[in-house]
N, C-alpha and C positions, 0 to 999 in steps of 0.2 A: 482605300489607302493605296497609294502608288509606292512601290519599292523597286527601283530601277537600279540594277547593278550591270557592270560591264567588266568582262575579263578578256584578255587577250593573251592566252598562255600557251607557250611552247610545251610539248610533251617530249619524253624521251623517245629517241627513234626506235621503232619496232617494225615488224614485217607485215605482210598482207593480213587484213582483218585485225591488225594490231589494236586499233582504237576499240573495236568491239571487245577483244579480249581484255584490254586494259580496264575497260568499264566493268566487265565481269569480275576482274580481280579486285577493283576498288569497291565493288558492291557485292562482296561474297555473302553478305547477310541477306541478300535478295532472294526471292523465290520466283522462278519463271513460270508465268501463267500461260504464255503462248509464245511460240517462236517458229518462224517459218521463212526460209529463203524462197524468193519468188523467181521462177525461171520456167514455169509451164510444164516441168518435167513430171509433176504429179498434181493431182487434182487439189484445188483449194476451195471447196464449196462454202466455206465460211467467209470467203471474200466475195461480196456482191459487187460486180463491176459496173452495173448499170450503164453499160455502153461508154464508159469513160476511158477505157483503154484496152490493150491487148498484151498478152504474154509474149516476151521475146526470150532469146537464149539467156540473157544476162539480167532479166528483170521484167517487171510489169510496167510498160510504157503507158503513161497517161497523156492522151492526145486530144480529148474531147473536152472543151470548155463547158462549164455550167452543169457538169455531172459530177457525182461523188461516188467514190469507192467506199464501201462500208465493211468493216470487220464485224461480222454479225455474231458477236460475243459480248454479252452484256456485263459491264463492269461498274461497281459502285464503290470500290475499296478507297478509303480516304488516304492511303499511302501507297501510290503506284506510280509507275513510269511507263511510257511507250517510247520505243526507239525505232527509228526509220533509217535504213541506210539508202541514200538517194543520190541521184545526179540530175542535173538540169540542162536544158538548152540555154544558150546565151540570153534569150529574151523571155524566159519563163518567170512567171509568178505563180507559186503553188500555195494552197491552203491546207492546213491540218487542223481538224476541228472536231467537236463533238456532234452527235447525230441531231441534237436539238438545236445546235448553233449557239449555245450559251457561251461557248468557248471557241476562239478561232485564232490561229496563228498563220500569218502570211509571211512567206519567204520571197522576197522580191530580188531576183538576180540583177536585172539592169541597174537598179538603184543601190545594189549591195546593202540590203536592209532587211530586218525582220521585225515584225510588229504584232502586237496582240490587240484585238478589237475591243479595247476598253474605251471609256469616254472621260478624259482625253486618251488618245491612243498611247499605248506603252510600246516604244520602239527603240531600236539601237542599230547603229551601222555594223556591217559585217565586211571589213575592207578586203578580206581574201575571197569573198563569194564570187564565183564565175562559173560559166558553163563548162560541161565536160569533165568535171571533177566530182569525186565521191565524197559525200558528207554524211556524218552521223547527226541526226536530229533527235534530241531527247526532250520529251515533254512530261514534266512532273506534276502530279497533283498530290499536294501534301496539306490536307484539311483546307484552310483558307488560302494557302499559298500556291501559286502556279509558277514553275520555273522552267525556262527553256534554254537548252544549250545547243550550239551548232559547232561541230568540230570537222575540220578538213582532214580526211583520213590520211593523206600523203604527208602533208606538212605538220600535222598535229596542232595547228592553231585553232583556238577556240574562243567563242564569244558566248556569254551568258546574261540573260535578263530574267527578272522576276517581278511579280505584282501580287499584292494580297487582296483578296476578296473581303470587303467590309459590309456586313449586313446592316440592314435598317432597323432591326429589332422588331417593331410591329409594322403595320400597314396603315395607309391614310392618316387619319388623325392620330393613330397610335404609333406612327413611325417615330423612332427616337432620333433619327438623323437621316441625312441624304444617302449615306452609303457610297460605295465604290464597287462596281460590278466587274468581276473577272470571270466568274462562272465555275460550276462544279464539274465540268467535263462529263455531262451526263450521258450515261447509257452505252453508246457505241462509238468507237473510234472511226472517223472518216477523213478522206483526203481527196483532193481534186485540183484541176488546172484552173487558175483564174484568168490568166492571159499568156500569150506566147505560144511556142510551138509544142513543147512537151517537157515531161520530166519522168524519170524512171525510179521506180521503188524496188529495191533489191532485197530487203529483208525487213521484217517486222517482228519486234519482241515486246511483250508486255510482261511486266514484272511487278510483284509486290515488293515493297521496300523492307519487309522483314520476312524471314524464312520460318522462325519459330516464335510464337507468343503464348503466353498463358492464357489470355482472353481475347476472343473476337467478339465484337458487339455488332449485332445485325439488326436492321429495322428500316423504318421509313423516315420521315422528316424529324421525328423525335430523336433518332439516332444519327441525324445529319444537322446538328446545330450549326455547323460552319456555313450553311447556306444563308441564315438569317440573323445570326448573332452579330452585333457590332464587334469589331476586332478587340476593342478595349476590354470587353467582358467575356470574350470567347473562352479564355482559360477557366472561366467559372461555370461553363456548361457541364452537364452531368457526365457525359462521355469523357471530356477532358479531365475532370476530377478523378475518375477512375483510372484513366491512363496515366495520369501523373502519380497517383497513389501506388500504382504498379511499376513505377519508374520507367515507363515506355514499354513494358512488357505486355502490350495490348495494341490493338488497332480497331477502328470502327468502320463499318460498311453500311451506310444508310443512303436511302433514295427518297427524297421529298416528293410526296404524292404517291408513293409506292404502296402496293398491297402484297398479300402473301404470294400471289402468282408471280409478281415481278421479283420479289425476294427469292422465291424458289428457283428462278432463272439464274440470277447473278451469283447466288451462293454456290451453285454448281461450277461456275467458271472461276471460283476463288478458293474455296475451302479445301478442295482436294490437293492443293499445292502448298498449303500452309499448315504447319504442325501446331495445333491449338489444343490446350487441355480442356478449356470451357468454350462453348459458343452460346452467348447470351442474346436472345431474340426478344425484340419488343415490336410487335407488329399487330395491326388491326384498326389503327386510327382512320384509315381510309376504307374500311369495310373489307369483304371478301373472305373473312375467316370462316371456316367450317371445322367441325371436329375432325373430319376426314383429312382435309389438307394440312391442318396443324399437326395431326398424328404423323402424316407422311413426312413433313419437315423434320419433326423430332427424330424419327427413325433414320432419315437420311443423314442427319448430324451424327447420330451414333455410328452409322456405317463407315463414317470417315475417321473413326477413332477418337471423337471428341465427346464430352459430357454436355448434353443439351440443357440449358436453362431457359425456360419460357416465362416471361414476365407479364403481369397485368399491365394493360395500357393506362396511361394517365387520364384523369378526369377531363371532360371537355364540356363546352357550353351546352351541347345538345343531349348529353347524357348517354351517348351511344356506348360509353366504356362499360356500362352495366351488363348489357347482353353479351358483348364480347368477352368480357372477363369471366362470365359464367362458363362460356365455352372453353376458355383457356384453362380454367381451374378443372374442368372435367378432363381435359387432355392430361394435365399434370398428374392428376389422381390416377388415371388409367395407366400412364407410362411410368409412374413412379419417379417423377423429376421435380426439381425445385424451381422457384421463380420468385421474383420480387413484386410486391404489391405497390406499384407506383400509384395506383388509384387511391390508396389510403394516404399517401404522402401528399397528394395534390387536391385533397377534398377539404371542404370547410370544416366538417365535423370529425374528419379522420376516418369516415366510414365508406369512402369510395363512391358517394352518390353525387353531391353538388360540387362543382369545380370551385376552387378558391381562385377567383379572377386575379387576385394580387400576385399570384405565383406564375402568371401566364402573360406572354406578350399580348398586347391589344391590337387586333387585326381588324381594321375599320373599312368595311366594304360597302357602307351605306350609299355611296355615290355610284356603285357599279351593280353588285350583286344584291344589294339591299339588306345585308346582314353584318353582324359583328361576331368574330370568333375568338375564343380564348382556349387554344389547345396546344400551344408551343411553349413549354416551360421557360421562363426567364431565369435569371441567375438565382433568384430566391426559391423558385420551384426546382431548379436543378439541384440546389443544395439539399432541399427536402428529399428529393429522389436519391441523391448519393448517400445521405445518411440512412435511408431505408435499405440500401444494399447491405449495410453492416448488420441489420436486423434479420433480413430474409435470406441472403445469399452470402454470408461471411466467408464461405469457402474459397471464393475467387481471390481473396486476399491472403490466404493462409499458405 
């Protein structure tokens, strides 16, 4: 689904760095996850240059085409923004993208245009865009919505556009619709020069859109329904039902295809900067769980001042939830923590054994991998899971 907006807004006059400060004032509820001025005066090992550029006095100059600078910090939070302070040569086209390339923004100075690599492309004219000026580029990821803003730091003129990711539901014969791909901005932020002489990145800031929440939901694709849900039913996904019940006092952070090793990486880049009472984890669909690494995750969450909740994973077509949930239950017992039995909510007999396929999206891969899977809860399964939280973990609502 395409949602294209255009704003050309003058801001109140303010001094040097004013746009950044104005953004910080407007977004006082945000929590800064990362912030760095780039000038080469101190080491920035988290930025992998890949021969794309060199540090100068006033920024990181990107001069090599077809190479990407990577911010080597994993993020999966569903409510976040990255901000770049940049300047361009007159002939530059620059890209700002995810490491996996599922999301890509191009800023084209000669054509005074910025565009998202959707099909069809989402684009808008930027009549004030020119070389030799400083701009603030903001890229928001808000569940299924991607929003991009560009602001001229000196004149305060601003253009904004947005697009909404619309999932297919299932796959193959099970797809409910064609969908519209915008991307989840997976894993790591990257940027590079597409054409032209150069552009300079002077500052990078990554922020969560909320500073304090009662509940943070962590996991894999089960906790990232925005990737595959049709937009029309996305509000009925289990994460959104919980967030709505808490009147927005919650956020989710899920990574499709992820396992506990990946989760343990991105939670360390997010949780320390966000005050949460409960951290609710649903992990194991993609394997990798051991008693040791689950215990380590639970203790890490406690070390950040939050109460860990470790859920059973839902039923799936291959029955792997049975062995995983046995491990999860041992960890809960050992650590004295609570968890929601999503396997009971998604099984035929309510015993956590055989998946109720009517509660799952049908993902038909007979033409490629040769199998069919049922492990992503549809809106019926999501409602069952949501109701199960009131039975097993009612404290998150109290």
